[in-house]
N, CA, C and O of each residue as an XYZ file, in Angstrom:
572
protein
N     105.239    134.717     82.660
C     104.598    133.621     83.384
C     105.505    133.216     84.542
O     106.721    133.098     84.395
N     104.875    133.007     85.700
C     105.620    132.631     86.900
C     106.101    131.184     86.827
O     105.556    130.361     86.092
N     107.124    130.906     87.602
C     107.679    129.554     87.677
C     106.593    128.558     88.121
O     106.523    127.444     87.601
N     105.751    128.963     89.080
C     104.687    128.080     89.560
C     103.719    127.706     88.442
O     103.253    126.569     88.371
N     103.417    128.671     87.567
C     102.523    128.392     86.443
C     103.148    127.354     85.512
O     102.480    126.415     85.081
N     104.425    127.532     85.210
C     105.116    126.601     84.323
C     105.136    125.203     84.937
O     104.920    124.215     84.236
N     105.392    125.117     86.232
C     105.448    123.808     86.894
C     104.083    123.109     86.877
O     104.007    121.895     86.688
N     103.032    123.864     87.071
C     101.690    123.269     87.019
C     101.400    122.784     85.599
O     100.868    121.689     85.413
N     101.741    123.584     84.612
C     101.494    123.187     83.224
C     102.342    121.972     82.839
O     101.887    121.117     82.079
N     103.546    121.892     83.348
C     104.361    120.692     83.115
C     103.713    119.475     83.777
O     103.745    118.373     83.230
N     103.130    119.682     84.951
C     102.401    118.599     85.619
C     101.223    118.126     84.782
O     100.954    116.928     84.699
N     100.525    119.064     84.166
C      99.411    118.717     83.275
C      99.940    117.910     82.097
O      99.360    116.892     81.719
N     101.047    118.374     81.519
C     101.643    117.634     80.398
C     101.999    116.214     80.810
O     101.679    115.256     80.107
N     102.661    116.087     81.948
C     103.094    114.768     82.426
C     101.888    113.841     82.597
O     101.895    112.708     82.116
N     100.866    114.328     83.279
C      99.686    113.503     83.545
C      98.953    113.110     82.274
O      98.515    111.968     82.134
N      98.819    114.039     81.358
C      98.105    113.715     80.120
C      98.912    112.751     79.253
O      98.345    111.869     78.607
N     100.237    112.919     79.240
C     101.080    111.988     78.483
C     100.981    110.575     79.064
O     100.886    109.597     78.323
N     101.004    110.478     80.387
C     100.890    109.165     81.030
C      99.530    108.543     80.709
O      99.444    107.348     80.424
N      98.485    109.341     80.754
C      97.139    108.828     80.470
C      97.034    108.344     79.028
O      96.469    107.282     78.764
N      97.575    109.121     78.102
C      97.512    108.719     76.693
C      98.327    107.447     76.461
O      97.911    106.574     75.698
N      99.477    107.338     77.110
C     100.312    106.136     76.977
C      99.583    104.929     77.572
O      99.617    103.837     77.004
N      98.925    105.130     78.718
C      98.177    104.037     79.343
C      97.045    103.563     78.439
O      96.848    102.360     78.268
N      96.307    104.497     77.864
C      95.202    104.138     76.974
C      95.743    103.413     75.743
O      95.187    102.401     75.317
N      96.814    103.930     75.184
C      97.414    103.299     74.014
C      97.862    101.864     74.328
O      97.700    100.964     73.504
N      98.418    101.663     75.510
C      98.917    100.354     75.919
C      97.782     99.376     76.196
O      97.853     98.208     75.813
N      96.741     99.853     76.859
C      95.677     98.947     77.293
C      94.639     98.701     76.194
O      93.912     97.709     76.238
N      94.572     99.591     75.223
C      93.543     99.486     74.177
C      93.584     98.168     73.428
O      92.541     97.643     73.038
N      94.772     97.631     73.222
C      94.885     96.372     72.482
C      94.270     95.196     73.243
O      94.034     94.136     72.664
N      94.012     95.382     74.533
C      93.456     94.305     75.352
C      91.948     94.450     75.570
O      91.314     93.570     76.152
N      91.381     95.557     75.105
C      89.965     95.847     75.326
C      89.117     95.084     74.314
O      89.297     95.218     73.104
N      88.193     94.285     74.831
C      87.307     93.499     73.973
C      85.916     94.116     73.853
O      85.193     93.837     72.897
N      85.546     94.943     74.807
C      84.232     95.583     74.821
C      84.270     96.838     73.936
O      85.038     97.765     74.193
N      83.429     96.853     72.891
C      83.440     97.972     71.944
C      83.087     99.297     72.608
O      83.677    100.330     72.293
N      82.138     99.268     73.515
C      81.722    100.482     74.207
C      82.870    101.068     75.033
O      83.087    102.279     75.021
N      83.597    100.221     75.740
C      84.750    100.671     76.528
C      85.848    101.185     75.596
O      86.497    102.186     75.899
N      86.057    100.516     74.477
C      87.071    100.957     73.512
C      86.762    102.368     73.004
O      87.659    103.202     72.885
N      85.498    102.624     72.708
C      85.094    103.954     72.249
C      85.305    104.976     73.366
O      85.804    106.075     73.125
N      84.924    104.609     74.579
C      85.101    105.499     75.726
C      86.571    105.874     75.896
O      86.893    107.044     76.100
N      87.453    104.901     75.813
C      88.887    105.159     75.980
C      89.431    106.018     74.837
O      90.300    106.862     75.057
N      88.932    105.811     73.633
C      89.362    106.636     72.499
C      88.963    108.097     72.701
O      89.737    109.010     72.414
N      87.750    108.301     73.194
C      87.291    109.670     73.481
C      88.154    110.306     74.568
O      88.502    111.485     74.493
N      88.493    109.505     75.580
C      89.350    110.026     76.649
C      90.712    110.433     76.098
O      91.230    111.498     76.436
N      91.282    109.597     75.262
C      92.605    109.896     74.699
C      92.573    111.208     73.913
O      93.514    111.999     73.978
N      91.500    111.430     73.179
C      91.367    112.668     72.412
C      91.315    113.887     73.337
O      91.969    114.897     73.078
N      90.542    113.785     74.404
C      90.435    114.905     75.344
C      91.755    115.138     76.073
O      92.152    116.284     76.285
N      92.440    114.052     76.458
C      93.757    114.213     77.090
C      94.696    114.959     76.153
O      95.470    115.815     76.581
N      94.618    114.626     74.886
C      95.467    115.275     73.892
C      95.162    116.772     73.806
O      96.074    117.594     73.710
N      93.882    117.115     73.841
C      93.487    118.533     73.801
C      94.022    119.289     75.011
O      94.566    120.385     74.871
N      93.869    118.712     76.193
C      94.339    119.368     77.417
C      95.865    119.483     77.389
O      96.422    120.513     77.769
N      96.531    118.428     76.941
C      97.990    118.439     76.824
C      98.446    119.587     75.926
O      99.375    120.321     76.262
N      97.783    119.733     74.784
C      98.162    120.775     73.835
C      97.909    122.173     74.381
O      98.668    123.096     74.086
N      96.852    122.344     75.173
C      96.600    123.639     75.813
C      97.759    124.008     76.725
O      98.266    125.130     76.685
N      98.173    123.049     77.548
C      99.277    123.295     78.476
C     100.566    123.582     77.715
O     101.305    124.505     78.057
N     100.829    122.793     76.690
C     102.038    122.986     75.888
C     102.043    124.359     75.225
O     103.068    125.042     75.227
N     100.918    124.769     74.662
C     100.827    126.086     74.017
C     101.167    127.207     74.996
O     101.897    128.135     74.649
N     100.642    127.123     76.209
C     100.902    128.167     77.210
C     102.375    128.185     77.618
O     102.952    129.255     77.812
N     102.975    127.021     77.747
C     104.400    126.953     78.101
C     105.247    127.558     76.980
O     106.176    128.323     77.238
N     104.923    127.215     75.759
C     105.699    127.730     74.630
C     105.499    129.236     74.442
O     106.430    129.945     74.061
N     104.281    129.721     74.710
C     104.027    131.166     74.663
C     104.932    131.905     75.634
O     105.397    133.010     75.351
N     105.177    131.285     76.780
C     106.016    131.896     77.819
C     107.499    131.653     77.556
O     108.354    132.058     78.344
N     107.797    130.987     76.437
C     109.177    130.661     76.072
C     109.878    129.855     77.166
O     111.061    130.044     77.446
N     109.117    128.964     77.764
C     109.652    128.080     78.796
C     109.859    126.691     78.221
O     109.380    126.372     77.134
N     110.573    125.884     78.963
C     110.882    124.521     78.531
C     109.715    123.599     78.890
O     109.301    123.558     80.049
N     109.177    122.854     77.912
C     108.074    121.930     78.215
C     108.561    120.701     78.979
O     109.762    120.465     79.106
N     107.614    119.932     79.480
C     107.909    118.684     80.178
C     108.565    117.716     79.202
O     108.126    117.578     78.060
N     109.603    117.057     79.656
C     110.279    116.032     78.851
C     109.914    114.673     79.411
O     110.080    114.411     80.602
N     109.419    113.817     78.544
C     109.007    112.481     78.946
C     110.183    111.714     79.530
O     111.284    111.715     78.979
N     109.926    111.059     80.657
C     110.921    110.217     81.310
C     110.711    108.793     80.798
O     109.692    108.167     81.090
N     111.669    108.290     80.040
C     111.519    106.967     79.432
C     111.374    105.857     80.465
O     110.670    104.877     80.224
N     112.032    106.002     81.609
C     111.923    104.982     82.658
C     110.485    104.937     83.185
O     109.918    103.860     83.368
N     109.914    106.095     83.422
C     108.522    106.153     83.895
C     107.574    105.541     82.875
O     106.651    104.810     83.233
N     107.807    105.843     81.612
C     106.970    105.293     80.547
C     107.079    103.769     80.503
O     106.073    103.071     80.374
N     108.305    103.260     80.611
C     108.503    101.809     80.597
C     107.864    101.155     81.822
O     107.296    100.068     81.720
N     107.955    101.812     82.974
C     107.330    101.268     84.183
C     105.813    101.245     84.034
O     105.160    100.291     84.457
N     105.255    102.288     83.438
C     103.814    102.351     83.210
C     103.367    101.211     82.303
O     102.433    100.478     82.625
N     104.035    101.071     81.179
C     103.676    100.032     80.215
C     103.850     98.649     80.843
O     102.980     97.788     80.709
N     104.975     98.438     81.526
C     105.215     97.151     82.186
C     104.182     96.862     83.248
O     103.719     95.728     83.378
N     103.815     97.880     84.013
C     102.792     97.714     85.047
C     101.444     97.334     84.467
O     100.738     96.486     85.012
N     101.089     97.970     83.354
C      99.812     97.656     82.705
C      99.831     96.224     82.180
O      98.876     95.472     82.374
N     100.918     95.853     81.518
C     101.003     94.495     80.973
C     100.965     93.446     82.082
O     100.274     92.435     81.950
N     101.697     93.672     83.169
C     101.691     92.675     84.250
C     100.339     92.642     84.961
O      99.890     91.581     85.395
N      99.692     93.803     85.082
C      98.403     93.880     85.762
C      97.275     93.250     84.949
O      96.253     92.841     85.501
N      97.472     93.175     83.632
C      96.424     92.620     82.769
C      96.842     91.295     82.130
O      96.187     90.806     81.210
N      97.923     90.731     82.620
C      98.431     89.482     82.030
C      97.428     88.338     82.150
O      97.224     87.580     81.202
N      96.808     88.222     83.315
C      95.903     87.100     83.560
C      94.435     87.509     83.583
O      93.551     86.653     83.627
N      94.175     88.803     83.552
C      92.793     89.271     83.612
C      92.614     90.448     82.664
O      93.027     91.567     82.966
N      92.001     90.189     81.525
C      91.713     91.266     80.571
C      90.207     91.515     80.472
O      89.701     91.998     79.459
N      89.518     91.175     81.543
C      88.071     91.403     81.542
C      87.788     92.908     81.488
O      88.599     93.729     81.917
N      86.643     93.231     80.962
C      86.230     94.628     80.871
C      86.248     95.285     82.243
O      86.690     96.425     82.388
N      85.769     94.569     83.236
C      85.728     95.094     84.600
C      87.133     95.420     85.106
O      87.355     96.479     85.694
N      88.066     94.523     84.881
C      89.431     94.731     85.374
C      90.112     95.892     84.640
O      90.815     96.692     85.257
N      89.903     95.977     83.340
C      90.497     97.080     82.581
C      89.925     98.411     83.054
O      90.662     99.388     83.189
N      88.626     98.458     83.306
C      88.012     99.685     83.827
C      88.614    100.035     85.187
O      88.880    101.202     85.472
N      88.826     99.032     86.013
C      89.422     99.262     87.339
C      90.836     99.823     87.213
O      91.201    100.749     87.938
N      91.625     99.277     86.309
C      92.991     99.770     86.096
C      92.963    101.230     85.647
O      93.767    102.038     86.113
N      92.059    101.566     84.760
C      91.961    102.944     84.272
C      91.456    103.896     85.360
O      91.892    105.045     85.428
N      90.546    103.426     86.203
C      90.074    104.240     87.330
C      91.224    104.527     88.289
O      91.375    105.651     88.770
N      92.030    103.513     88.562
C      93.193    103.708     89.440
C      94.142    104.745     88.845
O      94.690    105.574     89.572
N      94.338    104.705     87.538
C      95.194    105.682     86.879
C      94.636    107.091     86.992
O      95.382    108.040     87.232
N      93.335    107.231     86.822
C      92.710    108.550     86.962
C      92.834    109.071     88.387
O      93.068    110.260     88.602
N      92.679    108.177     89.361
C      92.859    108.590     90.760
C      94.281    109.072     91.017
O      94.485    110.066     91.714
N      95.269    108.368     90.453
C      96.669    108.809     90.606
C      96.875    110.170     89.948
O      97.596    111.016     90.476
N      96.244    110.379     88.799
C      96.349    111.665     88.112
C      95.782    112.805     88.935
O      96.375    113.882     89.000
N      94.644    112.576     89.560
C      94.031    113.599     90.417
C      94.941    113.899     91.606
O      95.167    115.060     91.948
N      95.455    112.854     92.226
C      96.346    113.023     93.377
C      97.591    113.816     92.981
O      98.010    114.728     93.694
N      98.169    113.463     91.852
C      99.378    114.152     91.390
C      99.106    115.631     91.122
O      99.919    116.486     91.473
N      97.970    115.931     90.506
C      97.647    117.334     90.231
C      97.362    118.101     91.521
O      97.696    119.281     91.627
N      96.751    117.443     92.493
C      96.532    118.099     93.797
C      97.868    118.484     94.428
O      98.012    119.579     94.971
N      98.837    117.583     94.352
C     100.176    117.875     94.871
C     100.788    119.072     94.150
O     101.360    119.960     94.782
N     100.665    119.090     92.825
C     101.214    120.217     92.062
C     100.554    121.528     92.494
O     101.235    122.535     92.686
N      99.244    121.513     92.644
C      98.542    122.737     93.032
C      98.945    123.184     94.441
O      99.090    124.379     94.697
N      99.122    122.231     95.344
C      99.505    122.571     96.716
C     100.943    123.086     96.818
O     101.244    123.914     97.677
N     101.820    122.606     95.955
C     103.224    123.014     96.010
C     103.520    124.265     95.192
O     104.612    124.826     95.285
N     102.564    124.697     94.404
C     102.773    125.870     93.544
C     101.595    126.830     93.704
O     100.853    127.106     92.760
N     101.452    127.323     94.920
C     100.283    128.143     95.249
C     100.313    129.548     94.653
O      99.329    130.280     94.759
N     101.414    129.934     94.033
C     101.493    131.271     93.434
C     101.115    131.268     91.956
O     101.288    132.268     91.260
N     100.610    130.163     91.498
C     100.186    130.071     90.095
C      98.956    130.957     89.866
O      98.194    131.254     90.787
N      98.795    131.359     88.620
C      97.700    132.258     88.283
C      96.623    131.541     87.477
O      96.712    130.343     87.207
N      95.610    132.304     87.105
C      94.372    131.770     86.555
C      94.517    130.770     85.415
O      93.938    129.686     85.480
N      95.261    131.098     84.390
C      95.286    130.245     83.202
C      95.788    128.842     83.513
O      95.155    127.859     83.128
N      96.915    128.740     84.203
C      97.452    127.409     84.512
C      96.536    126.672     85.487
O      96.367    125.457     85.382
N      95.948    127.396     86.425
C      95.011    126.765     87.370
C      93.776    126.239     86.639
O      93.277    125.157     86.951
N      93.290    127.001     85.674
C      92.108    126.570     84.915
C      92.394    125.288     84.136
O      91.562    124.381     84.098
N      93.558    125.217     83.524
C      93.910    124.020     82.753
C      94.065    122.821     83.692
O      93.599    121.724     83.386
N      94.720    123.036     84.830
C      94.888    121.946     85.811
C      93.529    121.479     86.333
O      93.294    120.278     86.471
N      92.651    122.410     86.618
C      91.328    122.036     87.121
C      90.490    121.370     86.040
O      89.683    120.488     86.334
N      90.675    121.784     84.799
C      89.983    121.118     83.686
C      90.406    119.649     83.630
O      89.573    118.760     83.455
N      91.708    119.407     83.780
C      92.205    118.032     83.779
C      91.627    117.247     84.955
O      91.183    116.111     84.782
N      91.629    117.837     86.135
C      91.110    117.136     87.315
C      89.623    116.838     87.172
O      89.176    115.747     87.527
N      88.855    117.786     86.660
C      87.418    117.566     86.440
C      87.199    116.449     85.424
O      86.317    115.606     85.588
N      88.008    116.459     84.381
C      87.909    115.425     83.358
C      88.223    114.052     83.948
O      87.543    113.072     83.641
N      89.248    113.980     84.790
C      89.603    112.711     85.437
C      88.440    112.202     86.293
O      88.126    111.012     86.275
N      87.807    113.101     87.035
C      86.677    112.700     87.879
C      85.509    112.195     87.021
O      84.847    111.223     87.383
N      85.265    112.844     85.906
C      84.198    112.388     85.004
C      84.546    111.033     84.397
O      83.672    110.184     84.219
N      85.816    110.836     84.083
C      86.248    109.533     83.556
C      85.961    108.426     84.555
O      85.478    107.357     84.183
N      86.254    108.679     85.811
C      86.013    107.685     86.851
C      84.529    107.324     86.875
O      84.171    106.148     86.930
N      83.676    108.337     86.832
C      82.230    108.081     86.853
C      81.794    107.298     85.625
O      80.977    106.383     85.729
N      82.331    107.650     84.465
C      81.965    106.941     83.228
C      82.429    105.487     83.252
O      81.737    104.597     82.757
N      83.613    105.252     83.834
C      84.182    103.901     83.855
C      83.531    102.991     84.895
O      83.623    101.768     84.789
N      82.884    103.567     85.885
C      82.254    102.754     86.941
C      81.213    101.793     86.374
O      81.007    100.712     86.927
N      80.563    102.166     85.293
C      79.534    101.283     84.729
C      80.120    100.008     84.125
O      79.390     99.056     83.847
N      81.429     99.992     83.925
C      82.080     98.801     83.369
C      82.612     97.867     84.447
O      83.098     96.778     84.143
N      82.524     98.288     85.705
C      83.031     97.448     86.811
C      82.187     96.213     87.011
O      82.473     95.405     87.895
């Protein structure tokens, strides 16, 4: 497996880990049952995509993405401060949409900087990006 493939798969791992951490952090503030179910389904799919990327990295005997504790703390702190005074369903959906947009942007950067990647890693990255776009559409009804 090429270095570009590994870097893209690490990007997928990073994005899915951040998404799962965000959902885990914000879930305790969700009062709308429908939104709670939606976020749980998203977390499950993020986990599946994360595991696909991890499996491919391990097959190639490469080093997987290592979680950056500072980034995780900043994410959690940002979510808590952003929802401190507004835990409305609309606001929580907006926060999650913003996160999905950041995920898409980050994956676009990875794809642009690692243009020598091959099919498998590209497919997983595109699966994540497609999923993020669908999440945005699903969350719009809660705005």
